[in-house]
N, C-alpha and C positions, 0 to 999 in steps of 0.2 A: 764511926760518926759520919753523917751526910755532909760533904764538903760544901755544897751549895748552901745548906742550912747554917754552916758554921761562918759563913761570910756575913760580917755585920755591917750593913749599910748605915752611913751616917748622912743625914738629910740635907745638912747645909751645903749650899753650893758656893765656890769660891772661883776666883780668877787668879791664876799664878802665872808669872813671866820670869824666865831666865834662859841660861846658856845651856845648850845641850852639851853635856860631857862625855856621854857614852851610849852607844846603841847596843842594848842587851840582846835584842831579838827582833826580827822583823819577818813577817810573812810576805813574800814578794807579790803574791796574787791579790791578797786583800788589802795590804798597806798596814795591817795592824802591827803596831810596834810597842816594844817596852823599852823606854829610854830613861836615862838619868839626866836630871835638869838641876843645875845650880841656881837656886832661887834665893834672893837676898832675904835675909832673916831666918834662914834655916841652916843650921850647923852642918848637916849632911845633904848630898844630892837627893833630891826628890825622885823616887821611882814613879814614873807616869806611864800609864796605858792609854793608847788611842790609836786613831788612823792618822798617819802623817808620813810625809816624804822627807822630814827633816833630817839634816846631817849633823855631825859632831861640829861644834862652834857656831852654829846657828842659834838665833834667838827665838824662842817660841812663846807664844801666849796662848794658855789653855783655860777653857771654862769646864768645870767639873765638880766632883764631889770626893771626899776621902772615904776609904773603906778599909777594914783590917782583915787580911787574910790569914788563915790559921797557920799557914807554912810560911808565907813570903812577908808577912807583916804588913805594915801601914803602906798603902798605896793610893796614888791620885788617879782616879779614873776620868779621863777627859771626854766630854762630849763632843768637843771639836778642839783642834790645835791649828794655830796659824803659825807659819814660820817666816821669819825675817832674816835678811843677810846679816851676818856678824858685822860689828862695826870696829872693835878694837883690833890692833895689830895682833895680839896674842890669839884672838878667837879666829881671825882670818887665817892665821898660820894653821890652827888646828883643822879648820875647815878644808882648806887645801890639802892637808896632809891625809885627810881621811880617805883620799882616793876618788872623790866626787869628779875630779877631771882626770881622765886616763893619761898617764904619762908624767903626772906630778906626785912624787911621794913626799916623805918627811923632809929629806935632805934639800930637795929643790924648793919646797914650800918655804922653809927656812930662809933660803937665800933671796927668794922673790919678795917675801915680806920685809927682810932686812933692807932691800933696795927701795921699796915703795911704802912701807909701813901701813898706816891706815887708809891710804889712798890707793891700795892694791886693786880693788874692785874698780874704782874709776879709771885706773890705768887698762885694766882688762876691757872695760866697756868702751873707752874712748879712744886710747891710743896704744892698743895692744902690742904694736911693733916695738915699743920700748922695752919689751921682755928681752930683747937682743942685748940690752945693758947688762943683764944679769950674767955673771961669770958661769961659763959651761953650758950656755943655750945658744946653739947655732941657728941659722936661718931656717933650716928645714924643721928644727924642733919648734921654733917660734910659730912657723906657719901652721904646723899640726896642732899646737896649743890653741891658737886663735880659732882654728876651724871648730875644735872640739867645744871651746867655750861658748862661741856663738850659737852653734847647734843646741849645746846643752842648756843655755841660758833660755833660749826659746822654749825648748821642750819643758824645762823646769818650770817656767812661769805658767805654762798652760797646764802641766800636771798638778802645780800647787792649786791653781784655780779649780780644776776638776776635782781634786780631793775635797774642796770645800763643800761639793755637792754629792760627796760619796761615791765619786768615780775613781777608783784607785788600782794601783797594780797593773796587771796584764790588760784587764779591761781598758784602763786608762790609756795605756799605749795603743790599744786598736782604735780607740776614739781619736787619738792624736794622729795616728797613721791615716785614718779615714779623712779627717777635716783639716789637719795641719793646724796652722795658726788660727784658723776660724772655728776650731773646737769649741771654745768657750761661748762664742756667739750662737753656734748650733744649739748648744744646751740650753742657753737663756731664752733663745727665740722659739725653739720647738723640740722640747726634750724627747717628744715621742717619736722623732725621726730616728733616734738612737735604736729604738727597738726594731725598726725596719731596716736600718742600714749597717748596724755593727753587730757582728757576731758575738754571741755571749751576753748581749744586753736584751732582755725580753721585756715585755710590757711591765712586768712587776716593778723591776729596777727603774725604768723609765718613768713609771708613775710615781715611784718614791721621789724621784728627783724633781718631777713636775709639781707634786704637792708641797715639796720642801720650798720650791720657788714661788708658791702662792696661786698656782692654777687651781680653781674652783672644782670641787668634785663633780658639780653638774655641767661644767663647761662642755660645749659642743665638741671641741678639740679632743677632750679626754674621752668622751663617749665613743666618738669614732674610732679612736685608737684602741679603745677596749673591744669594740665589735670586730676590729681586724684582728685583734689577738685571738678572740674566740674561734674565728673561722680558721685561723692559723693552727690552733691547737687540734681542730677536728682534722684537718688535711693531714697533719703530722701523724695521725693515726690511721692514714690510708684512704680516708674518705675525700670525695669531691665536694660533698655538701653535707648538711646536717639538718634534722627535722626543726622547723621554724620554732615550734613551741619550745623545744628543748634549748634551742639556741638562744631564745629571749631569756629563759631563766638563767643560762649560764652567764650571759651578759649582765643581767641585773645583780646576780650574786657577786660577780667579779668587781663591778664598778661601785657597789654600795652607795649609789645616789640616794637622796632623799626622796626623789620623785620617780618610781619606776617607769612611769609613763613616758618620761623624757627619753629613757633607753628604748622603749618599744616603739615610740613614734620615730626615732631615728633609724632603727632597723628597717621599719616599713619604708621609710623615704629612700634609704640607700638602696634596698632591694628593688623598689619601684624604678629608681633612676638608673640602676644597673651599673653603678659605679665600680665598687669593688666586690659587691656581692649581688646575686641575683635570685628572685623569688620564683619557684616553679612548682608545679604539682606533679609528683612522681608516685605512681601507683597509688593515686587517690589522696596522698598526703602532701601538705605544704612542706617544702624544703627550701633552704637557703644554700646557694652553691657560691663557692669561690669563683669569682668572675674569671680569673686567669685560667683556672682548670676547666671551667665549662667552655671557654674559648677553645682550649686545646682540645677538649672532646669533640667540640663541634667541627673543628677543622679536621681531625682524625676521621670522623665519620663521612665527611664530605670527600676527603681524598680517597678514602677506601671505596666509597660507593663509586666515585669516578674511575678509579683504576680497575675495579672488578669488571667494569663494563668493556674495558679494553682487551684487545688480543696482546700476547707477548710480542717481542720484537721480531722473533722468527715467525714464519707463516707455515703451519703444518695442519694437517687434517686430523682428526681423531684415530683414523686407521694408521696414519703415519706415526702418531704418538704412541700407539699400542706396539707397533713394530720396533720403534726406538727402544721403548721400555724392555722388550724381550731381548733385544740385542745387548742392551746395557747390562741387563741381569747375568746374561751369558758371560759377558767380558768380566763382570766382577766375581764370576764363580760362585754365585749364591743362588739359592732357590727361594723366591719371595712368595708369600702368601698373597691371595687375591686382593686383601685390602691393602698390602704394601705396594703391590703393582698399580693399584688404583691410585695411590699417592703419587707415584712416579708419573703416571699419565696426567694427572692434575696438576702437577708442577710444569708439565710441557704445554698444557692448554690453557691454564688460567693465569691471569696476571697477579691474582692474590689468592693463596691457599695456606691451609694450616695442617700440620702434621702432629697429632698428639698421641700420647700413650704412656703407659708406666713402664717400670724397669723390666728388662727381658723381653719386651714386646717387639723388638727389632727396629727402633727409630734409627740408630746408627747404620745399620745395614741398609735400610731404605734410603737413607741420606747419601750413602756412597753410590747407590744406584743412580739416584737422582743427579749427583754431580757428573757421573759418566753420561748420563742421557743428555745433559745440558752441554757437555763437551761435544757431543756429536752434532748438536744444532749450532755449535760454535758460538756459544752464549759466553759473554765476559761475566763471571761470577765474582761477587764479594762475599766473604763470610764475616759475620760479626756476632758478638754475645755482649751481655750487660756488663760482665765482670772480666777482669784479667785472667782469673783461673779458668772460667768458662771457655774464654777464647783459646787460651793454652790448650785445653782438653780437645777442642774443636780441631786445632792444628794437628794434634797428636792422632786423632781418629780418621781424619781426611787426608791427611798428608798435603794440605793446602794452608796457605797463609790465613790467618783470622785475626781480626782486631777487635778491640772493645768498641762499643757503640759510641762512647765518648770520644774516642779517636776519630771514628768515622765522621761524626758530625763537627769535629774541630774543636770540641772543648779542651781548654787548656793550652792553646795555641799562643796565648798572649795577644797577638793581633788578631782581633775579630772584625776588622773593618770589611774585609772581603767576604762575601756570602759562600758558604761551603757548599760543595755538590758532591753527591756519591754518584759517580759516572759508572754505570754498568748496565748489563742486561738483566741480571738477576741479583738480587739481594737475599741471602738467607741469614735468618736470625735464630740462633739456638737459646735455649734456655728461656723461652719466650714468656714463661710465667713470670719471670722477674721484670718484664718490661713494664715501666709505669708510663702514665698519661704524658707527662712532659717529655720523656724520652722518645715515645713513638711519634709525637708531634714534630719534634726535631727531626727525626729520621725521614718522615714522609715529606717534610718541608725541603730536605736536602736531597732526596732521591729523585734521580732522572725521570721525568714524567712518563716515559715509555717504558721503564724497567718494571719487571715483575718482582714480587715478594713472597717469600715462603717463610712461615713461622713454624718453628719446631720447638716442642715443650711438653711438659706434663701438666694439664690443667688442673689435676687432682692435688698438686702441690700448693703450698701457701702462695697467695699473690704477692705482687711486688712490696718492698719495704716502703717505698714512696707511693703517692697517692694514685689510685686506679685499681681496676680490675680488668686490665686489658684484654689479656688472652681469654678469660672466661667470658667477658661481655661479647667479644667477637664470635665466639663459638655459640653461645646462647642466642644470639641474635638471629642466627640462620642465614645471615647475609653474606657470609665468607665460606666459600667451599673448604670443607673439613674432612680429614681422614683420621679416624680414631682407631688406632691399633690396640686390639684386646686380647689376642692370642699370646700366651707366654710359650716361648720356644723350649724345646726340651733340654738344650744345653743350660738355659737359663733357669729351669725348674730344678737343676741340681743344686742350686744355690738357696740355702735356707733364708738368707737375706732377702731375696727376691720373692720367695714363697711368702714369708711373713709380712713383707711390705703390701703384697696383694691381699692377703688375709685382712690385715688392718684396714685397708682401703674399702674391703667389701663389709666391714663390720664384723669380722669373725675373730675369735680369740687366737692368741699365738699358738702355733702348733705345738704339740707335746714334744718334749726333748728326750731322745734316745740315748744310748751309751755310746754310740759312734761319734767321732769327732765331727763338728760342723762349723759353720761360719757364723752362726747366730745363736746366741743364749740369752735366757732371762734368768737373772739371779734375785730371788725374794729378799728383802731386807725389812726388818720390823719397824724401824724408826727412821726419821730423817737423818739423824746422826749416824746410824749404821750404814744408810745409803752413801753418805758423804765419805765414810771410812772405805767402803767398798771401791768408790770412784777413784780415790788416791791409790789404793793397791792395784787396781787393774792397770791404771796408767803406769805406775812406777814399776811394778813387778810383773803381774800375771801376764799382761799381754806381751811385753818384751821377752820374757823368759820362756812362756809356754807357746806362744804363737809366733815368735820371731820377728815382730812388728816393733821398731824401736819407739820410745816413748814420744819422740819429736814428730813421729807420724800418726799418733793417737789423738783424736779430737774428742774433747767433751762437748756434748750438745745438750743445753738445759732449756726448758720451756720459758723460764723467767731470769731476770736479773737479781731479785731479792731472794732471801731466805736461806736456809742452811745449804741447800742444794742449788742456790742461784748462781749465776755467772760470777758475781761479785766475790762472794765468799770462796768458791771453788777456784777462782784465779789466784786470789791470795795464797791460798794452800798450795796449789800446784806450782805457783812461782817459787815458793820457799823450798819445796821439795826438788823441783827439776833445774832450778837455777840458783844453787846455794851461795856460790862465791863468783859473782860476775866480775868482769875487768873493770866496770865503770857503772855508776848508778846516778839516775837523776830523779828528784821528787818534785813534782809539779802538780798543782791542781787537785792535791790529795791522792795523787797516783804515784806509784814507784815503778820507774822503767829501769831495766838493766840491759846490758849488752847480753844478747842471746835470748832475750824474751820474744816470745811471739806475741804481736800486736794487731789490732783490728781498726780500720778507719771507720768512723761512725756517722760522717757526713760526707757529702760530695766537696771536694776541694779541686776546682777547676785549674787554680793556679798551679798546684803541684801535680795535676793529672792523676789523682787517686780518687776513686769512687766509694761512696758508702758500701760497706760490706767487704772491701778488699782487705787482705791480710798480708802480713810480712814478718821479717825477723829483724831486729835491731842488731845492726853490725858496728855501730860506733856511737859514742857520745862525746861531743867536743865541748867541754864547759867554757873554754875561752871564746870560741865562737858562737856559744849558746845555740849549739845545732845538734840534733840526733839524726843519725843516718839509718834509714829502714830499707831492707831489700824487699821490694814488693814485686815477686814473679821475675827476678833478675834484673830489675831496674832499681838503681840506688835513688831514693828519694830523701831529700834534705829538709827535715822538719825543724824550723825555728823553735826554740823553747816556748814561745809564746802560743804556739799552735798545738801543743801536745794535749790539749784538752779535747782534741778531735781523736785522739787514740784511747782504746781500751786494751787491756791485756787479752790475749786470745787462747790461752791454754783451754779455756771454756768460752763458748760464745752461745747465744741463743739460736734456737733452730732457725729462726727467720733470718738472722744474719748469715747462716750457712748456705743459703740458697746459691745455686750456681757453682759450689764447690764440691768436691769429692775428696775423701780421705781414706786412707788405708784402713784405718781401724776408728770406729766410733763407739763412744759410750754415752748413753742416754740415762740419766737419773730422773725417776718420776716418783713423787710422793704426793700425798694429799695436801701438802703445803702449795702445790702447783694448781690447786683446784680450779682456778679461774682460766688456767690455760690448758686444761686436760681436754685436748680436742683430736680428733681422728687425723685431721690434716697436718697437725703439728708432729704427731708420732709418726705418721706415714713419710713426711718430708725428712725427718731426721734419720730413720732407717735407710731411706734411699740414698742418703749421703755417703753410706759406707761402701767401700769396694771389696774389701778382702775379710773384714770381720766386724761384727757389731754385738754389743752387749746392751741390754735394757736392764738396769737394776733399780729396784725399789719396791714399793708397796704394790702388791697384786691389785688392790682395790683401785689404785690410781691408774694402772694400766688397763683395767677393765673399764673404768670411767672414761679414760680417753677414747678407747676403741668404740664405745657406745655413743659417744657424743660427736655425731656427724653435724651438729649445728655449729658452724663458725659464725662470728659477728659479720652479719651482711654489710658489705661496703656500699655506701651510698654514692652511685656513679650515675652518669647519663648516657654513656656510650652506647650501651645496648638499645636503650630507647631511641637515640638518635640513629643508629643503623637500621632499626626496623622502620622508623617513621621519620623520614627526612623533614617533615613539616611539624615536628613534635612541639617546636617552640616557635609560634607564629611571630613573624616579624623580628626575629632575633638575627643580629649580625655580629659575628665575632670580631674583635679588633684585629688590626693587621699584626702579624706575628713580628715580634722583636725580641732581642736577646734579653731574658729576665733573670734577675738575681735569685 
């Protein structure tokens, strides 16, 4: 029988009031609660369902309706629940004994209420020092109870008020931390601020709150907030702008106003005034840009054009550069190809240059010779990369210190009052395909004006997770001196991983597999279920036993999150198999984290100093301190439980999230369920993440479709245009740079 169909709704609405006698269940994130309430006139406590923060002993008033559940019987489903302090001595004792005040248990609650009776709350509010009259409570304990009571009561009053507007659980705590005692005023006066300023509250939740408070659907405040949300959605997909007509339609559908012209008119006005969106013509099409991102692209283009005109800090001639390159090559005991030597000379002669190429084309060897050449001209060099793993690999391959870009520009310092400067003669950024618009804007703003900068990366990989197509735009503009390495060296050609990566990038089928052992295999699977079964076998058994690479060094890379072979389903299964008996577990936000789990950061967190795409291992879960400790590349990061929604399991991750990382072994499932993401760049990027062993498993049709699909969704950016034509936006002046959230 269908459970939902078996639930009989009874239409009459009632108002019930009574004392909470038991909390049967509560979801801390949503505030949804099943509680028992002693209601006058009812022989047994009423089972009540609703959103509330009420505790045992409190008096609640609820508006709702009865329904009968086939398993749990008659229940009262509340539309809203208001809680009041208990008034009787017996109820006050229950309330204090429930643990609502840390440090007061049943025994102490009994003694406190015995001393003050139904005046207990009055004592706690007005003369809390009188707690010292209670036997067994010393001065230190009195002070601690007073502190907790005052803080808790302020928070509780705010949280109870926020719950009235549907803001509960962890999100309510974030609102409280953001605004303190002013939280309710912010919600009442401008609920759309929450969408801009509080992580976890998007436009839809803020809009629900606003509409509940009586904000008209066609109010200008609501329309502007909806427009801002639409541009935010587009930039979250990597774009800096969106076609104007599509943008108008998105906003109209989102807002559902009676008059679409009000939305269209507001878009036109905001775009013309260039407040938070800007209207431009790009390749003959009207486009709406995010003002902050367009400002950043404009500043980048201006800074690069100025810098490319300058000479590096050292003064040498082309002849001297050629001689230094030859000497450096000799010192490094390598023999460079002509295009590699050109890159070395370019790094010596130009203040901005790019070195790009696929796997096995000699980027690392070229970079080592460049570093030797820079040493010979006595240049102070700083190395950086977008992620901790990429920076670590840069340290290993060069023997020099390397930092994350976030560290270089001072993110996560806490004190941001002093401007950050990157003082060097040359800055080299590896994995430059991952660099996004805001990141490069920050770097160029902080970099010494006389310094040169070299970008190293593979432009054929996927672009950055965040907005922009920085490396591709710089190369395609022709404004930045670029060396593209194309020759695959003999030692690299011995790797089937590298051979197949280049075949995919050229649109060619995977090479036929012989009988001899190799480092790349394709395993055909007839169905998505068979593919998923192969993935778990490969990770758990085949690769560890036959290749000698342990399961914790095998990374599954999927094109998508959803589906039988999406990261969500694969992570749940791999966690069950690979971490069956963890020392500690915490379940938050619908996720289950265990000690020993591999986890992935999904947003930039400058306070913790962890960037989107970085991964680590859970090493401890402290339920008392409500903290989970994650080892991220040797750094112990303490995550409050309230911020665990920033983490995903990482036994499987999307190919996009794997950028900048390399793994001993990679398993890539491909099925026709992934048809929207069957793209050449995704398969190419996934294969190039493997160092020692790679397996593609799945539907041969899906693999063929990915290889043949060279069309990736083009990103809408302005950087290439601004590098090609400095006057492309007549009269445009970017706003002064400032720290943006």
